[in-house]
Every structure is written in structure tokens, then in C-alpha cells.
C-alpha positions in Angstrom: -10.5 -31.8 -38.2 -9.1 -33.7 -41.2 -6.0 -31.6 -41.0 -5.3 -32.7 -37.4 -5.7 -36.4 -38.4 -3.2 -36.0 -41.2 -0.7 -34.3 -39.0 -1.0 -37.1 -36.4 -0.5 -39.8 -39.0 2.6 -38.0 -40.2 4.1 -37.8 -36.7 3.3 -41.5 -36.1 5.0 -42.4 -39.3 8.1 -40.5 -38.4 8.1 -42.2 -35.0 7.8 -45.6 -36.6 10.6 -44.8 -39.0 12.8 -43.7 -36.2 12.1 -46.9 -34.3 12.9 -48.9 -37.4 16.2 -47.2 -37.9 17.1 -47.9 -34.3 16.2 -51.5 -34.7 18.3 -51.8 -37.9 21.2 -50.2 -36.1 20.9 -52.6 -33.2 20.8 -55.5 -35.6 23.8 -54.2 -37.5 25.7 -53.7 -34.2 24.9 -57.2 -33.0 26.1 -58.5 -36.3 29.3 -56.6 -36.1 29.9 -57.8 -32.5 29.1 -61.4 -33.6 31.6 -61.2 -36.5 34.3 -59.7 -34.2 33.8 -62.3 -31.6 33.8 -65.1 -34.2 36.9 -63.7 -35.8 38.6 -63.4 -32.4 37.6 -67.0 -31.6 38.8 -68.4 -34.9 42.1 -66.4 -34.5 42.6 -67.7 -31.0 42.1 -71.3 -32.2 44.6 -70.7 -35.0 47.2 -69.3 -32.6 46.8 -72.2 -30.2 47.8 -74.6 -32.9 51.1 -72.6 -33.3 52.0 -72.4 -29.6 55.3 -74.2 -28.7 55.2 -77.2 -26.4 57.9 -77.2 -23.8 59.0 -79.0 -20.7 60.0 -77.1 -17.6 62.3 -77.9 -14.7 63.5 -76.3 -11.5 66.7 -75.1 -9.8 68.3 -77.7 -7.5 71.0 -78.1 -4.9 74.0 -80.1 -5.7 77.8 -80.3 -6.0 80.0 -79.1 -8.8 83.6 -79.8 -9.6 85.9 -77.9 -11.8 88.5 -80.0 -13.6 91.7 -79.2 -15.4 94.0 -81.2 -17.6 97.8 -80.6 -17.9 100.7 -82.5 -19.4 103.1 -84.2 -17.2 106.3 -86.3 -17.4 106.3 -89.9 -16.3 108.9 -90.8 -13.6 109.7 -94.1 -12.0 108.3 -94.3 -8.4 110.6 -97.1 -7.3 113.9 -97.3 -9.2 116.7 -99.7 -8.5 120.1 -99.5 -10.2 122.4 -102.5 -10.8 126.0 -101.5 -10.3 129.2 -103.3 -11.1 130.8 -104.5 -7.8 133.6 -106.5 -9.4 135.7 -105.4 -12.3 136.0 -107.6 -15.4 134.8 -108.3 -18.9 131.1 -108.9 -19.6 130.8 -112.5 -21.0 127.0 -113.0 -21.1 124.0 -110.6 -21.1 120.6 -111.9 -20.0 118.3 -108.8 -20.4 117.7 -105.9 -22.7 115.6 -102.6 -22.4 112.0 -103.3 -21.8 112.4 -106.8 -20.3 110.4 -107.5 -17.1 112.5 -109.1 -14.4 111.9 -110.3 -10.8 114.2 -109.8 -7.8 117.1 -112.2 -8.1 117.0 -112.7 -11.9 120.5 -112.6 -13.4 121.4 -109.5 -15.4 124.7 -110.5 -17.0 127.9 -112.4 -16.2 131.3 -110.8 -15.6 134.6 -112.5 -16.0 136.2 -111.5 -12.7 138.6 -114.4 -12.5 141.6 -112.3 -11.5 139.8 -110.7 -8.5 138.1 -113.9 -7.6 141.5 -115.8 -7.6 143.1 -113.1 -5.5 140.3 -113.3 -3.0 140.5 -117.1 -3.0 144.1 -117.1 -2.1 143.5 -114.7 0.8 140.6 -116.9 1.9 142.7 -120.1 1.8 145.5 -118.4 3.8 143.1 -117.1 6.4 141.4 -120.5 6.6 144.6 -122.4 7.4 145.5 -119.8 10.1 142.0 -120.1 11.6 142.1 -124.0 11.7 145.6 -123.9 13.4 144.6 -121.3 15.9 141.3 -123.1 16.7 143.2 -126.2 17.7 145.5 -124.2 20.0 142.5 -122.4 21.5 140.7 -125.7 22.2 143.8 -127.0 23.9 144.1 -123.9 26.0 147.4 -122.7 24.5 146.1 -119.3 23.4 143.7 -116.7 24.7 140.2 -116.0 23.6 141.2 -112.6 22.3 143.9 -114.0 20.0 141.5 -116.6 18.7 138.7 -114.1 18.0 141.2 -111.9 16.1 142.2 -114.7 13.8 138.6 -115.8 13.3 137.6 -112.3 12.3 140.3 -112.2 9.6 139.1 -115.6 8.4 135.4 -114.4 8.3 136.4 -111.3 6.4 138.4 -113.3 3.8 135.6 -115.8 3.3 133.0 -113.0 2.9 135.3 -111.2 0.4 135.7 -114.4 -1.7 132.0 -115.3 -1.6 131.1 -111.7 -2.5 133.4 -111.7 -5.5 131.9 -114.9 -6.8 128.4 -113.5 -6.2 129.2 -110.2 -7.9 130.4 -111.9 -11.0 126.7 -112.5 -11.8 124.8 -109.2 -11.0 121.1 -109.8 -10.3 117.9 -107.6 -10.2 117.4 -106.1 -6.8 113.7 -105.7 -7.3 110.8 -106.5 -9.6 110.4 -104.2 -12.6 111.3 -103.2 -16.1 114.9 -103.0 -17.4 115.8 -99.5 -18.6 118.8 -97.5 -19.8 121.1 -100.5 -20.4 123.8 -100.3 -23.0 125.8 -103.5 -22.1 127.7 -105.3 -24.8 129.6 -108.6 -24.6 133.4 -108.5 -24.1 133.2 -104.9 -22.8 135.4 -104.3 -19.7 133.5 -102.7 -16.8 134.9 -101.2 -13.6 133.5 -101.1 -10.1 130.7 -98.5 -9.7 129.6 -98.7 -13.3 125.8 -98.9 -13.6 124.7 -101.8 -15.8 121.0 -100.8 -16.0 118.1 -99.4 -14.1 115.0 -101.4 -13.0 111.8 -99.4 -12.5 108.7 -100.7 -10.8 106.0 -101.6 -13.3 103.2 -101.5 -10.8 103.7 -97.9 -9.6 105.1 -94.8 -11.4 104.8 -91.1 -10.8 103.8 -88.2 -13.0 105.4 -84.8 -12.5 103.5 -81.7 -13.6 103.3 -78.0 -12.9 100.3 -75.9 -11.8 99.5 -72.2 -11.2 99.0 -70.7 -7.8 95.3 -70.5 -8.4 95.1 -74.3 -9.1 97.6 -75.0 -6.3 95.2 -73.5 -3.7 92.5 -76.0 -4.7 94.4 -79.3 -4.4 95.9 -81.4 -1.7 97.8 -84.6 -1.1 95.5 -87.6 -1.6 93.3 -86.0 -4.3 92.4 -88.4 -7.1 93.9 -87.9 -10.6 93.3 -89.6 -14.0 96.3 -90.1 -16.2 95.7 -90.7 -19.9 98.1 -91.9 -22.5 97.1 -93.1 -26.1 93.4 -93.1 -25.2 93.9 -95.3 -22.1 93.1 -94.0 -18.6 94.9 -94.9 -15.4 94.0 -94.0 -11.8 96.3 -92.2 -9.3 96.5 -89.7 -6.5 98.5 -86.6 -5.7 101.5 -87.6 -3.5 103.4 -84.3 -3.2 102.6 -80.6 -3.6 105.5 -78.1 -3.7 105.2 -74.8 -1.8 108.0 -73.1 -3.7 107.7 -71.9 -7.2 109.8 -73.4 -10.0 111.8 -70.4 -11.3 112.3 -72.1 -14.7 108.6 -72.1 -15.6 106.9 -70.0 -12.9 104.7 -73.0 -11.8 104.5 -75.1 -8.7 105.6 -78.7 -9.0 103.2 -81.5 -8.2 103.7 -85.2 -8.2 101.0 -88.0 -8.4 101.4 -91.7 -8.0 99.9 -93.8 -10.8 98.2 -96.8 -9.0 96.9 -98.6 -12.0 99.1 -101.3 -13.6 101.0 -99.7 -16.5 104.0 -100.0 -18.8 104.9 -96.4 -19.1 108.5 -95.6 -20.0 110.2 -93.0 -17.9 110.3 -89.6 -19.4 107.3 -89.9 -21.7 104.5 -87.3 -21.6 100.9 -88.0 -20.5 97.8 -86.0 -19.7 96.8 -85.8 -16.1 93.3 -84.6 -15.1 92.2 -83.6 -11.6 89.6 -81.4 -9.7 90.9 -78.1 -8.5 87.7 -76.3 -7.6 84.7 -77.7 -5.7 81.4 -76.2 -4.7 79.1 -78.2 -2.4 75.3 -77.7 -1.8 75.0 -74.9 -4.3 72.3 -74.0 -6.9 73.1 -75.8 -10.2 71.7 -76.1 -13.7 72.6 -78.1 -16.7 74.7 -76.0 -19.1 72.2 -76.6 -22.0 69.6 -74.5 -20.2 71.8 -71.4 -20.0 72.0 -69.0 -22.9 74.2 -66.0 -23.5 73.4 -62.6 -25.0 76.2 -60.1 -25.3 78.2 -62.3 -22.9 75.5 -62.2 -20.3 74.0 -65.5 -19.2 70.2 -66.0 -19.0 67.5 -68.7 -18.8 63.9 -68.9 -20.1 61.3 -69.1 -17.4 57.5 -69.5 -17.7 55.1 -67.5 -15.5 51.6 -68.5 -14.3 50.1 -67.3 -17.6 52.4 -69.6 -19.5 54.2 -66.6 -20.9 58.0 -66.9 -21.5 60.4 -64.4 -20.0 64.1 -64.1 -20.0 65.8 -64.2 -16.6 69.4 -63.0 -16.5 71.5 -64.8 -14.0 75.0 -64.9 -12.5 77.1 -68.0 -13.1 79.9 -69.3 -10.8 81.9 -72.5 -11.3 81.3 -74.3 -14.5 82.3 -77.7 -15.8 81.4 -79.7 -18.9 78.0 -80.6 -17.6 76.7 -78.1 -15.1 77.1 -74.6 -13.8 76.8 -73.0 -10.4 74.0 -70.4 -10.3 74.8 -67.6 -7.9 71.4 -65.8 -8.5 68.9 -66.6 -5.9 66.1 -68.5 -7.7 63.0 -69.9 -6.0 62.4 -73.6 -6.5 58.9 -72.9 -7.8 60.3 -71.0 -10.8 59.6 -72.9 -13.9 62.7 -73.0 -16.1 62.3 -74.1 -19.8 64.3 -77.3 -20.2 63.5 -78.1 -23.9 64.6 -75.9 -26.8 62.2 -74.6 -29.3 62.7 -72.1 -32.2 59.6 -70.2 -31.0 61.1 -69.3 -27.6 61.3 -65.6 -27.1 60.4 -63.0 -24.6 56.7 -62.7 -24.3 55.6 -65.8 -26.3 53.0 -68.1 -24.9 53.9 -71.8 -24.5 52.1 -75.0 -23.7 53.8 -76.7 -20.8 53.7 -80.4 -21.5 55.8 -81.7 -18.6 56.8 -80.2 -15.3 60.0 -82.2 -14.3 60.5 -83.1 -10.7 64.1 -82.5 -9.4 65.8 -83.7 -6.3 68.6 -82.1 -4.3 72.0 -83.9 -4.1 73.2 -82.7 -0.7 76.5 -83.7 0.8 78.3 -82.7 4.0 81.7 -82.9 2.4 83.9 -79.9 3.2 87.0 -78.7 1.3 
């Protein structure tokens, strides 16, 4: 009987020990789980403090222009030349290169006394004949035909004399700047000699060459900007050649400079104009586009705030924006602020979701 009691106690003791071991195991397991959860929680809090804060934007519709700048040569748009119409010696000079003159201003004086005297003699002779014939005509002694013949000779002689006197003082035939004059006092000049050129100050042209690719994107009337010594002037394309210039392999283009200027003919200036346009296309600022091995990509943020690279195809580019040929949904969040932590798979904190608006036009090229 006592032996049975002892055996029962031993079995009960073993059972209690087993239970105790299980309890200890459970307690240890709970502790380990607690420590793991606590560590993960603490680790998560630490990582949150290191997450990059970014702004995001979206693709938008707009227009993009591609500009090009080339060098061109300034040409006078309106040019007047002042020729010698009566031979003689230059006695006075009123202008020099760079002077601005108005129509009718004297250029110089020419001593054409010999020609003027010869014209005066012819004029006096014709005048006496005319006065005599007029009296006869009034009295009915000669026909109208004879009278008109003598009068025509008189009118021609008078015009010749007046013209010689007038030509002795050549004048500007238009407003502008005096150029290419080399007149000197006491120099003999003959009829047909050009005393100087007068070029319009208000309007000049610039002549430049373009490639066939550029030629296909421009037309008469397109705006241009001409720059010289840091100053910019407005203008427009006035002529586009369809034949190639064999000397340089380019197509000649001319543009009128409409802004007031004082360009000298023949000087070089930079002309800038748009030769490629895209309207109502997807565009992005250039600073949002990155390149890897020559391939363009952008950073986008998914719904879990994880950053991913999106490779895209770029079309027309200018200094500010690029055309994006890849079809991108407007809801796609594109990172618009740079951060050194940006990389594929990183988690970011989106601070601002920028609202963008389309800039749509109906313009057609």
C-alpha cells in the first residue's frame, strides 16, 4: 500500500515538473517575441527618421519649341546711293561716315561752273527764241505746231540749266546713315561716280545660312532675335531660299530687323529663332529627367511611397523642358525634388503633391 502511494507521488511530481518546464518555455517564448517586436518597433522608428522627404508632380500637356542660334551678316534693308550727276571739283563736304542725314540734306558741293555756264548759254538762247515765237503765235503769224516745237526746246534748256545748278549740291535721297564715303576736297569727280551710300537706320536685314533640317521648320514671318554686344533686337524672317548655296552647302535666309539699331553693314551678329515646334504634347522640366548609360529616366513614387525608376523616351528638348514620348498616366507621381537618398526601392515621405495644369493651344504648324 505504501509502495503505491510513493509511486503516485513520484508520477505527480514528474507531471508538475513537466508543466513547470512548459510554463517556463512559454514565458521565455513570450519574452523573446516581446524583445523581437520591441526591436522591430524601435528599428522602424529609427528608419522613419532617415526617410527622405520629397515633393511630387505629374506629367502635363503643353507646347515646346526648339531654338537654334547662328551667325549672320548685317545688310542694309533700304540703301540709297548718291551719284555724281555733274562733273567738277568737290569744294565742300558736309558729311562723313556714320553721320545720320535726312532726305534733302546736302552731301557736298561741286564746282560745276563750266557745265552750268554752258547750260545757261543754251537756256538764254532758247529763252530768246521762245519769247520771239510766242509773240508771233499770239499775233497769228505762226502755227501752233511751230510754237510748241520752240517751246519744247526752251523747256528742255531750262530744265538742263536748273538741273546742273541743282546737281552741283548733291543731297540725301532718303533718311539714314552715311556709309562708304571717301570724298576729299578739291578732288575732281565725273558723272556716275558714287559719292556715298545712305542706309536706313530704322530697318536692316541679317543674312544667314541654315541646313535642310532647319529649313523645313521655318517660314516667312517667323520671329527672330538678333543679338550684338549683349543687346537684343526683334525681327522676322523675310525670305527663305529654296536653292542650296553651293559655296557653303546651306540655304540662305534673310530676316528684317525691326528694332531701331545702328548696325554697320557687313558686321556679324547672332540670330536666334525657333525651327521645331510641338503643340499639346506631354512635357516635363529638364531637371526631373536623369540619364543612365545615355538612357533617360525619371523617379516615380508608388502607392506604398516606394521609389522606382521609370525609363522614358524623350522627343524635342530645349533649355527648359523636354517632350516625353512615353505614355504616362496623369496620376503617376513623379519626384520633383532631388535628394541624395533617392534610389530604386527606397521609401520616401511625400511632403507635397504639386498640382499641374495643361497649357493647350490650337496652333498648327
